[in-house]
N, C-alpha and C positions, 0 to 999 in steps of 0.2 A: 295418336293425335286425333282429336275429335273436334268437329266443327258443327255447330248447331245453328240453324236458321229458323226463325219462328215469326209468325204473324200474331200480334196482340190486337184484341178488340176491346174497346172501352173508352172511358173519358181520358184522353191524353192531351188535355189542354193546359195543364199546369207544368210548364217547362222545368221550373226549379224543383218541384216535387219529383219529376221523372229523373232528373239528373242526380238528385240525392238518393233516390231509390236504386239507381244503378250502383252507386258506391256501396250502399247497404247490402245489396244482393251479392256483390262480389265478395265483400267481407264475410257474409254468412256462408258463402260457398267455398270459403278458405282459399280464395284467389288473392294474389299479391298485387296490389295497385302500385304502379310506378308513376303514372302521369295521366292527364286527361285534357280534353278540349271539348268545347261545345260552340254551337252557333244557334242563336234564336232567330227564327224567321218572323217577319212582320206580314200579316197581323197574327199569325200563329204557326206553330211547328218548331221542331227541334231536330238537330243532328248533333250527336254526341259520340265520343269515343273514350273509352277507358283503356289505357295501355297497361297490360298486365305482364308480370314476369313470365306467366304461362302463355301469353299472347295478347288477346284483346276482347272487348265487348263493345258493340256499337248499337245505336238506335237511330232510326229516322221516323219521325212522327208526322201524321196527317190528321190533326184533330178534327178537321172539317168532315172527315170520313170515319172518325173514331177508330183509326187504324195506326199501328206502329209496327215497324219491321226491325227485328233485333237479330243480331248474330253474336255468337260467342265461340271463340276458338281457343282450345287449350292443347298444348303440346306435352303436358305432363299427364301421364296415364292415371295418376292418383286423383285428379280433379275431374269432375263431371260438369261440362258446360250446360247440360240440360237442367241441372239443379239450380244453377245461377239464373237461368231464364224463368224457371218455375217460381223461384223466390221473387224475382222482379215482377212477374205477373201478379203474384199474391200481394206484394206491397202496393201495386197500382190498382188493385181490384179489377184486373182485366182477365179476359178469357184468352187462352191460347187456342187460336183457330187453325193453326197449321204449324207443324214442326218437322223439320228434316234433320236427320243425323247423317253427317258425311264423314266417312273414314278417310282421313288425310294421310294415312300411312304411305310412306314412299314406296312406289312400285317401279321396278326396273323395266317393265315391258312396254313403256310408252314409246311409240314411234311417230315422229312428226310426218305429216302428209304433205 
């Protein structure tokens, strides 16, 4: 199970383009789209989620800062969420300014404090 969190930098002012690019990126990364939702903020910005059979992809944009925060989680070892985010960045002509890969494999040794 892999969870990728990334920061995109670029022109993120066209909400419809961003939303469509998320679908295109998921399809190109061989992820299975089940459902989606979005909210357009006034005067600018977008929060969107695509629900995947493998888990999800989300984005929160701040066009006034040319920033977007994306995460993609997959529980299927054959899919790479980094690929989906890289494809999304390419579609949007954005730079990936930061990327974290989190291994979400279940661990028995957690102890609550």
